[in-house]
C-alpha positions in Angstrom: 0.0 0.0 0.0 1.3 3.5 -0.9 0.5 6.5 1.3 0.7 10.1 0.1 0.0 13.0 2.4 -0.8 16.7 1.9 -1.1 19.3 4.7 -3.9 21.6 3.6 -6.1 24.4 4.7 -5.6 27.1 7.3 -4.7 24.5 10.0 -2.4 22.4 7.8 -4.7 19.4 8.2 -3.3 16.1 6.8 -5.1 14.4 4.0 -3.9 10.9 3.2 -4.4 9.2 -0.1 -4.0 5.4 0.1 -3.5 3.4 -3.1 -3.0 -0.3 -3.7 -0.2 -1.9 -5.9 -2.6 -4.6 -6.9 -5.5 -2.7 -8.4 -6.7 0.8 -9.3 -8.7 1.5 -6.1 -7.8 4.2 -3.6 -9.2 5.7 -0.4 -8.9 9.1 1.3 -8.5 9.7 5.0 -9.9 13.2 5.8 -10.7 15.9 3.3 -9.5 19.4 4.4 -10.0 22.6 2.5 -8.4 22.5 -0.9 -8.1 18.7 -0.9 -10.4 18.4 -3.9 -8.3 20.9 -5.9 -5.0 19.2 -5.0 -5.9 15.5 -4.9 -8.9 14.9 -7.2 -6.9 15.7 -10.4 -4.3 13.2 -9.3 -6.9 10.5 -8.7 -8.4 11.2 -12.1 -5.1 11.4 -14.0 -4.0 8.0 -12.7 -7.3 6.4 -13.6 -8.0 5.5 -10.0 -11.4 4.7 -8.4 -12.1 6.3 -5.1 -13.9 3.7 -2.9 -13.9 5.3 0.5 -13.6 8.6 2.2 -12.8 8.1 5.9 -13.5 10.9 8.3 -11.6 10.8 11.5 -13.9 13.3 13.2 -16.4 16.0 12.3 -14.4 19.2 12.8 -14.6 21.4 9.8 -10.9 21.3 8.9 -11.1 17.5 8.4 -14.3 17.2 6.3 -14.6 20.5 4.5 -14.0 19.1 1.0 -15.4 15.6 1.5 -18.5 16.4 -0.6 -16.4 17.0 -3.6 -15.0 13.5 -3.6 -18.3 11.8 -3.3 -19.3 10.0 -6.5 -21.6 7.1 -7.2 -20.6 4.2 -5.2 -18.2 6.0 -2.9 -18.7 5.2 0.8 -18.2 7.9 3.4 -17.4 6.4 6.8 -17.6 8.3 10.2 -18.9 7.9 13.7 -22.5 8.7 14.5 -21.6 11.0 17.4 -20.4 13.6 14.9 -23.4 13.3 12.6 -24.5 17.0 13.1 -21.0 18.3 12.5 -20.7 16.4 9.2 -24.2 16.3 7.8 -25.3 19.8 9.0 -22.0 21.8 8.8 -23.9 24.9 7.7 -25.3 25.2 11.2 -21.8 25.8 12.6 -20.7 28.4 10.1 -20.8 31.3 12.6 -18.5 29.4 14.9 -15.9 28.9 12.2 -16.1 32.3 10.5 -15.6 34.0 13.8 -12.1 32.5 13.7 -11.7 32.5 9.9 -13.7 35.4 8.3 -12.3 34.6 4.9 -14.4 31.4 4.6 -17.3 31.5 2.1 -20.5 29.5 1.4 -18.5 27.0 -0.6 -16.6 26.0 2.5 -19.7 24.8 4.3 -21.2 22.0 2.3 -22.4 19.0 4.3 -21.5 15.5 3.4 -23.9 12.5 3.6 -22.4 9.6 5.5 -23.2 6.2 4.0 -21.9 4.1 6.9 -21.8 5.0 10.6 -19.0 3.0 12.3 -18.9 2.1 16.0 -15.9 0.9 18.0 -14.6 -2.5 16.8 -16.3 -2.3 13.4 -14.2 -3.5 10.5 -14.3 -2.8 6.8 -12.4 -4.0 3.7 -10.5 -1.8 1.3 -7.3 -2.1 -0.8 -7.2 -5.8 -0.2 -6.9 -5.5 3.6 -9.1 -5.1 6.7 -9.3 -1.8 8.6 -10.5 -1.7 12.2 -12.3 1.4 13.6 -11.6 2.4 17.2 -13.7 5.0 18.9 -11.3 7.5 20.6 -13.5 10.4 21.8 -12.2 13.3 23.9 -11.0 15.8 21.3 -14.3 15.3 19.5 -17.3 13.1 20.4 -17.1 11.0 17.2 -13.3 10.7 16.9 -12.2 7.5 15.1 -8.9 5.8 14.7 -8.5 3.6 11.6 -6.1 0.7 12.1 -4.5 -1.7 9.6 -2.8 -4.6 11.3 -1.5 -5.8 7.9 0.5 -2.6 7.5 1.1 -1.9 11.2 -0.3 1.6 11.0 -3.2 3.7 12.3 -4.7 7.0 11.2 -5.3 8.7 14.6 -7.0 12.0 13.6 -6.6 14.6 16.4 -6.6 12.2 19.3 -2.8 12.0 19.6 0.2 13.6 17.8 3.9 13.2 18.0 4.7 14.5 21.5 1.2 15.9 22.0 -2.5 15.2 22.2 -5.7 16.8 20.8 -7.0 19.9 22.4 -10.1 19.5 24.6 -11.1 23.2 25.1 -13.4 23.1 22.0 -17.1 22.4 22.4 -17.8 18.9 23.7 -14.1 18.2 24.3 -13.3 16.2 27.4 -9.8 15.8 28.8 -10.3 12.7 31.0 -12.2 11.0 28.2 -9.3 11.7 25.8 -6.7 10.3 28.1 -8.9 7.2 28.6 -9.2 6.8 24.8 -5.5 7.0 24.3 -4.5 4.7 27.1 -7.2 2.1 26.3 -7.5 2.1 22.5 -4.3 3.6 21.2 -1.6 2.4 23.6 -3.1 -1.1 23.4 -1.9 -1.3 19.8 1.5 -2.9 19.1 4.4 -0.6 20.0 5.6 -0.8 16.4 2.4 0.6 15.0 3.0 3.8 13.1 0.6 6.6 14.0 -0.4 9.0 11.2 -2.1 12.0 12.8 -4.4 14.7 11.6 -1.7 17.3 11.9 2.1 17.1 11.9 4.4 14.2 11.3 4.1 10.5 12.1 5.2 8.7 15.3 4.8 5.3 16.8 2.7 3.9 19.7 5.9 2.8 21.5 7.5 6.3 21.2 4.4 8.0 22.6 4.1 5.6 25.5 7.7 6.4 26.4 7.9 10.1 25.7 4.5 11.8 25.4 4.3 14.2 28.3 0.5 14.6 28.2 -0.6 11.0 28.0 1.5 8.7 30.1 0.5 5.0 30.0 
């Protein structure tokens, strides 16, 4: 499996394009602002078929462009606790434009989710099985997507290299975030590569040893 990453939008949010060496399918993890402009032409030029858009959580900077990738047959996967944030993003426009007044109507287009995942659910894509782990605290519907085959996990904003997701946003919960990290992230093998929603990659073992905010 090949992984390409772009850091996009005002918060440099990571969008991950996953492709398989065995076929022409691909999937996208998170769709920040400008992801469609940057990534959609690449998908089309390579003759790839986008099968899934995985949303790690419902904050605007992770799902802003998801609607632009949705074509017939594409599945959008997310957690039900973020349904309002994803499927009714227009209702939160004032909150976001207070911080970013340069945003326009085109930046607030909701995305219909075709499959709501809960903790422990699995799905198949790119010839492998992905497991969804519910890791709330930063956002109620935060999900981690884990591939045991590749020993990697897309962790959204739950944990970063040397840091953790902020919990001072609406519905954030510090104790819940620590519980999520210790129970559902630190229980992964130490060699598991963590690919977060912002910044560079790390590993489970490294964070267990060095993360000052979330000690095992």
